[in-house]
C-alpha positions as CSV (number, residue, x, y, z in Angstrom):
1,M,0.0,0.0,0.0
2,T,2.8,2.4,0.7
3,E,5.0,1.9,-2.4
4,R,3.7,5.0,-4.1
5,L,4.3,7.3,-1.1
6,P,7.4,9.6,-1.0
7,Y,10.4,7.7,0.5
8,S,10.5,9.4,3.9
9,L,6.8,9.1,4.4
10,R,6.8,5.5,3.2
11,E,9.6,4.5,5.6
12,G,7.9,6.3,8.5
13,V,4.6,4.6,7.8
14,N,6.2,1.2,7.3
15,G,8.3,1.5,10.4
16,Y,5.3,2.6,12.5
17,V,3.2,-0.3,11.2
18,D,6.0,-2.8,12.0
19,A,6.3,-1.4,15.5
20,V,2.5,-1.6,16.0
21,A,2.4,-5.2,14.7
22,A,5.0,-6.1,17.3
23,V,2.6,-5.0,20.1
24,V,-0.7,-6.2,18.7
25,P,-1.2,-8.7,21.5
26,D,-1.1,-5.9,24.0
27,I,-3.4,-3.7,22.0
28,A,-5.9,-6.6,21.6
29,R,-5.8,-7.4,25.3
30,D,-6.5,-3.7,26.2
31,A,-9.3,-3.6,23.7
32,R,-10.7,-7.0,24.8
33,V,-10.8,-8.3,21.2
34,E,-9.1,-10.9,19.1
35,I,-6.8,-9.6,16.4
36,S,-5.5,-12.3,14.1
37,G,-5.7,-13.4,10.4
38,D,-7.9,-11.1,8.3
39,R,-8.6,-8.9,11.4
40,L,-4.9,-8.3,11.8
41,D,-4.5,-7.3,8.1
42,Q,-7.5,-4.9,8.5
43,F,-6.2,-3.4,11.7
44,L,-2.7,-2.8,10.3
45,L,-4.3,-1.2,7.2
46,I,-6.2,1.2,9.4
47,V,-3.0,1.8,11.4
48,A,-1.2,2.8,8.2
49,I,-4.0,5.1,7.0
50,R,-4.1,6.7,10.5
51,R,-0.3,7.4,10.2
52,I,-0.7,9.0,6.8
53,W,-3.6,11.1,8.0
54,S,-1.6,12.1,11.1
55,N,1.2,13.4,8.9
56,V,-1.0,15.2,6.4
57,N,-3.2,16.7,9.1
58,S,-0.4,17.8,11.4
59,Q,1.6,19.5,8.5
60,Y,-1.5,21.4,7.5
61,W,-2.1,22.7,11.1
62,I,1.5,23.6,11.6
63,M,1.4,25.8,8.5
64,N,-2.0,27.2,9.4
65,D,-1.0,28.1,12.9
66,C,2.4,29.6,11.8
67,I,0.6,31.8,9.2
68,N,-1.9,32.9,11.9
69,A,0.9,33.8,14.3
70,A,2.8,35.7,11.6
71,T,-0.2,37.6,10.4
72,R,-1.6,38.4,13.8
73,T,-2.1,42.1,14.4
74,P,-0.7,43.2,17.7
75,D,-3.2,44.1,20.5
76,G,-4.3,47.7,20.3
77,L,-3.5,48.1,16.6
78,D,-6.2,48.1,14.0
79,G,-5.9,47.4,10.4
80,A,-4.5,44.8,8.1
81,P,-1.8,42.5,9.3
82,Q,1.8,43.7,8.9
83,T,2.9,40.5,7.1
84,R,1.2,38.0,4.7
85,G,2.9,35.0,6.2
86,F,6.5,33.7,6.7
87,R,9.4,32.6,4.6
88,I,11.2,29.3,4.4
89,G,14.3,29.8,2.3
90,R,13.0,31.5,-0.9
91,D,9.4,30.3,-0.4
92,E,6.8,32.6,1.2
93,I,4.1,30.6,3.1
94,S,0.8,32.4,3.3
95,Q,-2.9,31.6,3.1
96,D,-2.8,31.8,-0.7
97,S,0.7,30.3,-1.3
98,S,0.9,27.1,-3.4
99,A,2.4,25.1,-0.5
100,F,-0.4,26.0,1.8
101,V,-3.2,25.6,-0.8
102,E,-1.8,22.2,-1.8
103,G,-1.5,21.1,1.8
104,R,-5.1,22.2,2.5
105,N,-6.4,20.5,-0.6
106,L,-4.5,17.3,0.1
107,R,-5.9,17.2,3.7
108,Q,-9.5,17.9,2.4
109,E,-9.3,15.2,-0.3
110,L,-7.8,12.6,2.0
111,Y,-10.5,13.3,4.6
112,K,-13.2,12.9,1.9
113,L,-11.7,9.5,1.0
114,I,-11.6,8.5,4.6
115,A,-15.2,9.5,5.1
116,L,-16.3,7.8,1.9
117,L,-14.7,4.6,3.1
118,D,-16.6,5.1,6.4
119,I,-13.5,4.9,8.5
120,A,-13.3,8.5,9.8
121,D,-14.2,7.3,13.3
122,L,-11.2,4.9,13.2
123,V,-8.7,7.2,11.5
124,A,-9.4,10.7,12.6
125,E,-11.5,10.5,15.7
126,T,-9.8,7.9,18.0
127,T,-7.2,8.6,20.5
128,S,-5.5,5.2,20.9
129,L,-4.9,2.0,19.0
130,S,-6.8,0.1,21.6
131,D,-9.8,2.3,20.9
132,V,-9.4,1.7,17.1
133,A,-9.4,-2.1,17.7
134,A,-12.4,-2.0,20.0
135,R,-14.4,0.1,17.5
136,M,-13.3,-1.9,14.5
137,F,-14.2,-5.2,15.8
138,A,-17.3,-4.1,17.6
139,R,-18.6,-3.4,14.1
140,Q,-17.8,-6.9,12.9
141,D,-19.1,-8.9,15.9
């Protein structure tokens, strides 16, 4: 599933999935479910998607929050912000920069796909892998 991802993201996702696979018995015990066979494959697929979502979502919010901090008008001053965004090397990052727009669009499209697959509760709304396992397999039982 990860072969078409950029190298660093692919390695990060694969490494994370491998680490989670090593502790599946503990996650299953905490969730009070059985995770083996097809269930294990399904669970690790959701783990990978969660990791990709986490990366995309966090990068978006980092850029958004930095833009908001850079463009904030100091207290007591009215008017337009003093800056449009911030610079990284030669690139200006602002609400209408290509880097920000592409990040926002990627996040929106990925979330649409996650919602279409009816896995948003597993990918974007859970706080732990035990919670993921409990919700996943409660659906199937």
